[in-house]
Steps between C-alpha positions, in 0.01 A plus 500: 500500500678529167753229407418295809607183322849642444536604861364168627735298278793710617411445866460127449835472323672712765360290781528165322866555414576667834631809321324779681370795299832676428586319173139529376428867571489718188434861607375611153241220484195567726427131551856432622566772754600396851181653647280317251671165553479542876128583474430198279699269730315620808151506350495222240767244596393378841475153647124484448516620137781256422302215661195589294707516178666165579160340560378620160815370329468161669135471400582589139788253493283220640273538197783421257514139388792330674634370169533856375673613823760222472543520123399141434221557251550387145457861392813603690741261334518379143446132433809286450555333165424128500865408431644727769759325709707685756870475436756445768868591505588130482292428190623806312864427594475137390350595164787744437772251585341184358678532164840587646719226649 
């Protein structure tokens, strides 16, 4: 089936966003006709195919290091300078008004 990925993505968006096919149908585009979307929904997007796809995604995700998933690796954030001190509203306000009496 030509352009199956396009039809499948359209069906998943339509179902995932609870839109129905009406806003997605493009009569001049063979992958986005109502008949094609209906065929793909009935033959490719079923409970058993979704369960199989979810199982593959979960397996792949479990292989990712947990530090990468949560963004806590040193590669995901730059190191802080040694003299970095967080400023607070109180400290910045007091420094602005310290010379004025």
